[in-house]
C-alpha positions in Angstrom: 9.9 -129.8 45.6 13.2 -128.6 44.1 16.2 -130.9 44.6 19.1 -129.4 46.6 22.0 -128.4 44.5 24.8 -131.0 44.5 27.8 -129.6 46.3 30.1 -131.1 43.7 28.8 -128.5 41.2 30.7 -125.8 43.1 34.1 -127.5 42.4 33.4 -129.7 39.4 36.3 -132.1 38.7 37.2 -132.5 42.4 35.0 -135.5 43.0 35.6 -139.3 43.5 37.3 -140.2 40.2 37.2 -143.9 41.1 33.4 -143.9 41.2 31.9 -140.7 39.7 28.8 -142.3 38.1 26.4 -142.0 41.1 27.2 -138.3 41.1 26.7 -138.0 37.4 23.3 -139.7 37.8 22.4 -137.3 40.6 23.3 -134.2 38.6 21.6 -135.5 35.4 18.4 -136.3 37.3 18.4 -132.6 38.6 18.5 -131.2 35.0 20.3 -131.4 31.7 22.4 -128.3 32.1 24.0 -126.8 35.2 26.1 -123.7 36.0 29.3 -124.9 37.8 32.6 -123.7 39.1 35.4 -125.9 38.0 38.0 -127.2 40.4 40.5 -124.6 39.0 38.1 -121.8 39.8 36.8 -121.1 36.3 33.0 -120.6 35.6 31.4 -123.0 33.2 28.2 -124.7 32.2 27.9 -128.4 32.4 25.8 -130.5 30.0 24.9 -134.0 31.2 21.9 -135.3 29.3 22.3 -137.1 26.1 20.1 -135.0 23.8 21.5 -131.7 25.2 25.0 -133.0 25.0 24.6 -134.0 21.3 23.2 -130.5 20.6 26.0 -128.8 22.4 28.8 -130.8 20.7 27.6 -129.6 17.3 26.4 -126.1 18.1 27.9 -123.5 15.7 28.1 -120.9 18.5 30.1 -123.0 20.9 33.7 -122.4 19.7 36.8 -124.5 20.2 39.2 -121.6 19.4 41.2 -121.6 22.6 43.6 -118.9 21.4 40.7 -116.6 20.7 39.2 -117.3 24.2 42.5 -116.6 25.9 42.9 -113.4 24.0 39.4 -112.3 24.9 39.3 -113.4 28.5 42.2 -115.2 30.3 39.7 -116.3 32.9 37.9 -118.6 30.5 40.5 -121.4 30.6 44.0 -122.0 31.8 46.7 -122.7 29.2 48.5 -125.9 29.9 51.7 -127.6 28.9 53.5 -127.7 26.6 52.3 -124.2 25.6 51.0 -122.2 22.6 53.5 -123.5 20.1 51.9 -127.0 20.5 48.3 -125.9 21.0 47.0 -125.0 17.5 45.6 -128.2 16.2 42.2 -129.4 15.0 40.8 -129.7 18.5 41.5 -126.0 19.3 40.3 -124.2 16.2 37.0 -123.6 14.3 36.3 -123.9 10.6 37.7 -123.1 8.2 41.0 -123.9 10.0 39.6 -127.0 11.6 38.4 -128.3 8.2 41.8 -127.7 6.6 43.8 -129.3 9.5 41.5 -132.3 9.8 41.6 -133.0 6.1 45.4 -133.1 6.1 45.5 -135.8 8.8 42.4 -137.7 7.6 44.0 -139.8 4.9 46.0 -141.7 7.5 42.8 -143.0 9.0 40.9 -144.2 5.9 39.3 -147.6 5.8 41.8 -148.8 3.3 44.8 -147.7 5.4 43.3 -149.3 8.5 42.6 -152.6 6.7 46.3 -152.7 5.7 47.3 -151.9 9.3 45.1 -154.5 10.9 47.6 -157.5 10.7 50.3 -155.3 12.2 48.1 -154.4 15.2 47.4 -158.1 15.7 51.1 -158.8 15.7 51.9 -156.1 18.2 49.1 -157.5 20.5 50.5 -161.0 20.1 54.0 -159.9 20.9 52.9 -158.0 24.0 50.9 -161.1 25.2 54.0 -163.3 24.7 55.8 -160.9 27.0 53.0 -161.1 29.5 53.0 -164.9 29.5 56.5 -164.8 30.9 55.0 -163.4 34.1 52.1 -165.8 34.4 52.8 -166.8 37.9 52.4 -163.4 39.5 50.4 -160.2 39.1 51.1 -158.0 36.1 50.0 -154.4 35.5 47.9 -154.7 32.3 48.0 -150.9 31.8 51.8 -150.7 31.7 52.3 -154.0 29.9 49.5 -154.1 27.4 46.8 -151.3 27.3 49.4 -148.5 27.0 52.1 -149.9 24.7 49.7 -151.4 22.2 48.1 -148.1 21.0 51.4 -146.2 21.4 53.1 -148.6 19.1 50.3 -148.2 16.5 50.3 -144.4 16.5 54.1 -144.5 16.6 54.2 -146.6 13.4 51.7 -144.3 11.7 53.9 -141.3 12.6 57.1 -143.1 11.7 58.6 -143.2 15.2 60.8 -146.2 15.9 60.4 -148.5 18.9 63.4 -147.1 20.8 62.0 -143.6 20.6 58.5 -144.8 21.4 59.7 -146.2 24.7 61.2 -142.8 25.7 58.1 -140.9 24.5 55.6 -143.2 26.3 57.3 -142.5 29.6 57.4 -138.7 29.0 53.7 -138.6 28.0 52.7 -140.7 31.1 54.4 -138.1 33.3 53.0 -135.1 31.4 49.4 -136.5 31.5 49.5 -137.5 35.2 47.2 -135.5 37.5 48.6 -133.0 39.9 47.2 -130.7 42.6 47.8 -127.0 42.8 47.7 -124.3 40.1 51.2 -125.0 38.6 52.4 -128.2 37.1 55.1 -130.1 39.0 58.8 -130.0 37.9 58.7 -133.5 36.5 55.7 -132.6 34.2 57.6 -129.5 33.0 60.7 -131.6 32.4 58.7 -134.2 30.5 57.0 -131.5 28.4 60.5 -130.1 27.5 61.6 -133.5 26.4 58.6 -134.0 24.3 58.9 -130.5 22.7 62.6 -131.2 21.9 61.9 -134.6 20.4 59.0 -133.6 18.2 60.8 -130.5 17.1 63.8 -132.6 16.1 61.5 -135.1 14.4 60.0 -132.4 12.1 63.4 -130.7 11.5 65.1 -134.0 10.5 62.4 -134.8 8.0 62.2 -131.3 6.5 64.7 -131.9 3.6 63.5 -135.4 2.9 60.0 -136.2 4.2 59.3 -139.8 5.0 56.4 -141.9 3.8 54.4 -141.7 6.9 51.9 -139.2 8.6 54.7 -136.9 9.8 56.2 -136.9 6.3 52.7 -136.0 4.8 52.4 -133.1 7.2 55.9 -131.9 6.6 55.2 -131.8 2.8 52.0 -129.9 3.5 53.8 -127.4 5.6 56.5 -126.9 2.9 53.6 -126.3 0.5 52.2 -123.6 2.8 49.1 -125.7 3.6 49.7 -125.3 7.3 52.0 -123.4 9.5 54.9 -124.8 11.5 53.0 -124.1 14.7 50.1 -126.1 13.3 52.4 -128.9 12.2 54.0 -129.3 15.6 50.6 -129.0 17.3 49.0 -131.6 15.1 51.8 -134.1 15.6 51.6 -133.6 19.4 47.8 -133.9 19.4 47.9 -137.1 17.3 50.3 -138.7 19.7 48.1 -137.9 22.7 44.8 -138.7 21.1 46.3 -141.7 19.3 47.4 -143.5 22.4 46.0 -142.1 25.7 42.3 -142.5 25.1 42.7 -145.9 23.6 44.8 -147.0 26.6 41.9 -145.9 28.8 39.3 -147.7 26.5 41.2 -150.9 26.9 42.0 -150.5 30.6 38.5 -149.4 31.6 37.0 -152.1 29.4 39.1 -154.9 31.0 38.2 -153.5 34.5 34.5 -153.7 33.6 34.8 -157.3 32.4 36.8 -158.4 35.5 34.3 -156.8 37.9 31.5 -158.6 35.9 33.1 -162.0 35.4 30.0 -163.4 33.7 30.5 -160.9 31.0 34.2 -161.8 30.8 33.2 -165.5 30.3 30.6 -164.6 27.7 33.1 -162.6 25.6 35.8 -165.3 26.0 33.4 -168.0 24.9 32.0 -165.9 22.0 34.5 -163.5 20.4 31.9 -162.4 17.9 30.4 -160.3 20.7 33.5 -158.1 20.7 32.0 -155.3 18.5 29.0 -154.9 20.8 31.3 -155.2 23.8 33.5 -152.3 22.7 30.5 -150.1 22.2 29.3 -151.0 25.7 32.8 -150.2 27.1 32.6 -146.8 25.5 29.1 -146.2 26.8 29.6 -147.6 30.3 33.0 -145.9 31.1 33.9 -143.3 28.5 37.7 -142.9 28.3 37.1 -139.2 27.7 34.5 -138.4 30.4 34.1 -134.7 29.4 34.6 -133.1 26.0 37.6 -130.8 25.2 37.3 -127.1 25.5 34.4 -125.0 24.2 33.1 -121.6 24.9 30.0 -119.6 23.9 30.7 -116.9 21.3 27.3 -115.4 22.0 24.4 -116.2 24.3 23.4 -119.8 23.6 20.3 -121.7 24.8 20.8 -125.5 25.4 17.8 -127.4 26.9 16.1 -124.2 27.9 19.2 -122.9 29.8 20.8 -119.7 28.6 24.6 -119.9 28.5 26.1 -116.4 28.5 28.6 -115.3 25.9 32.2 -115.9 26.8 31.6 -118.7 29.3 33.1 -122.2 29.0 30.9 -125.2 28.2 31.7 -128.6 29.4 29.9 -131.6 28.0 29.9 -134.8 30.1 30.2 -137.7 27.6 30.3 -140.2 30.5 27.0 -138.9 32.0 25.4 -138.8 28.5 26.2 -142.5 27.9 24.3 -143.5 31.0 21.3 -141.3 30.4 18.3 -143.6 31.0 16.3 -141.5 28.6 18.6 -142.8 25.8 19.7 -146.2 26.9 17.4 -148.6 28.7 18.6 -150.1 32.0 21.5 -147.7 31.6 23.3 -148.5 34.9 23.6 -152.2 33.8 26.8 -153.3 32.1 25.8 -155.7 29.3 28.1 -156.6 26.4 25.2 -158.1 24.6 23.4 -154.8 24.5 22.1 -153.9 21.0 22.1 -150.3 19.9 24.3 -149.0 22.7 24.2 -145.2 22.2 27.0 -143.0 23.4 29.0 -139.9 22.6 32.3 -141.2 23.6 33.9 -140.0 20.3 32.0 -136.8 20.3 29.5 -135.7 17.6 29.4 -133.4 14.6 32.4 -131.8 12.9 34.7 -132.6 15.8 33.8 -136.3 16.0 37.0 -138.2 16.7 39.1 -138.6 13.6 40.7 -141.8 15.0 37.4 -143.4 16.2 37.6 -146.2 13.6 41.2 -147.0 14.5 40.4 -146.9 18.3 37.6 -149.4 17.7 39.8 -151.7 15.6 42.6 -151.6 18.2 40.1 -152.4 21.0 38.5 -155.3 19.1 41.9 -156.8 18.4 43.2 -156.2 21.9 40.2 -157.8 23.7 39.9 -160.7 21.3 43.6 -161.5 21.6 43.7 -161.0 25.4 40.8 -163.3 26.2 41.8 -165.9 23.7 45.2 -166.2 25.4 44.0 -165.7 29.0 40.3 -166.5 29.2 40.5 -166.8 33.0 42.0 -163.4 33.5 41.1 -161.9 36.9 41.9 -159.0 39.1 44.8 -159.3 41.5 43.3 -156.7 43.9 39.7 -156.2 45.2 37.6 -154.1 42.9 37.6 -151.3 45.4 41.4 -151.3 45.2 41.3 -150.0 41.6 42.3 -146.4 41.2 41.4 -144.1 38.2 44.3 -141.8 38.9 45.5 -141.1 35.4 44.4 -137.8 33.8 43.0 -134.8 35.4 39.6 -136.4 35.8 37.7 -134.2 33.3 38.9 -134.7 29.8 41.1 -137.7 30.6 40.3 -140.6 33.0 42.1 -143.8 33.1 43.4 -146.4 35.5 46.8 -145.7 37.2 47.4 -149.4 37.0 45.5 -152.6 36.5 46.9 -155.5 38.5 45.7 -158.8 37.1 46.4 -162.5 37.4 46.8 -164.4 34.1 45.2 -167.4 35.6 43.8 -168.6 32.3 45.9 -170.5 29.8 45.9 -170.9 26.0 42.9 -173.2 25.1 45.2 -175.0 22.7 47.5 -175.9 25.5 44.6 -177.3 27.5 43.7 -179.6 24.6 47.2 -180.8 24.0 
C-alpha cells in the first residue's frame, strides 16, 4: 500500500524547526527523492537518503551557478540580501570559476596554518569562559556569550578584522541572518545588509594600496593581479564571514544542546576529553548545522535514485536527513558520542565540500573541551522543550536563537584546592 504523501512536502521549509527529525524520517521512509513546493512557492526536488544525497552533491549536471539560473528563469530561486554584488563566490559558481576562487582562499585553511592558529583559538575560548564565569550565579545565553563570538573572532582574525569591528559585524550579521516571514526582508535586515556592504567595501578599499598580511590582503593582491574580479573579491569576503562563523556557531550550540538533553553523554565527555573528536562527528551527524545544502539546479534532465529531475528545476539535498539515514548509520536515531564511524554529509561532498571543515572541527573540539573542563556540570536553564531553533531560515541555516544554561559546575582544580 502506498504511503500518503506528507503534507509538509507541499510547503517544504514551513515545518517545526525545533523538532524536524520525525518529519525527515517520515519523508525518507517514503522514498529517497521527492518533488516538493518550497515555502517561498518555488518548485524543487528534495533528496533525503544518504546515498542519493551523496550522488546529488557531486553530480556534474546539478549546477550551483545562481546567476545563470536567475538569467534563465527567475522562478528558480529568489535572490536575497545583500544582492548580486556580493553573490559571486565559490558557493554560487561552477568550475572553472569555482576552482579558481576556491584555490585563492584555500591557503588560509591549510593544516600548517591551522596548527599555528590552534593556540589562539584556545586563548579566545579561555577568555570567553572567564567572562562567563563572572555570571556563574545565574543563567547565561551560551549562544550569545560563547558559541557565536568564538568562531566570529577566529574568522575575524583570519580576515584581519579587529575586535571592535568584529563586535559591530556580529550584530549586523545576526540581524541579517535572522528568519522572517513574508516575501520581502524586514527593514532591520535591509539596514544590517547596508551596514555590512559598507563595511566590507571600505575594508577592501582601505587595503587596496597596501594589502595586509591576512586573507583579505591575499585576495586584494589577487584582485590587483586580475585573478578575480572586484565583485568576486567582495562576494568571497562576505561568504567567508558567513560560512566562517554562522555554521560553527550552530555546530557548537546544537552540540551543547544535544549533550545537555543527554546528560549521561555530557558526563562521559567531561570525564574523558579524548572522546571529543568522535563527539564532534556525532554532533554533525545528529543535528547538522546546515540541514539542507546550498542552491543547485538541474542543467538537463537528471536521474537520482530512479527519479527524473527535469532540467531547470532546483534540487535541495537534506544533509540533516541523510545523517540519520538508518541504511547508513545503525541505530541512527540514538545520540551516542562514542559512536565509531559516524557517517554524515554535514560538510557536503565532492568539489563543494566545505573549505573550512578542518577549521570548524578544530574550533568545535577546542570549544567543547574547554567548556566542559571549566563547567563539567553545565545544565539547561530551561526545560528541553523550551529550546527554540529560530536562527536561520530553517533550510540552509538552522541554529538556536539562544541557549540558556546554568554554569553549575566548577573548575575541577578549585574542587581539589
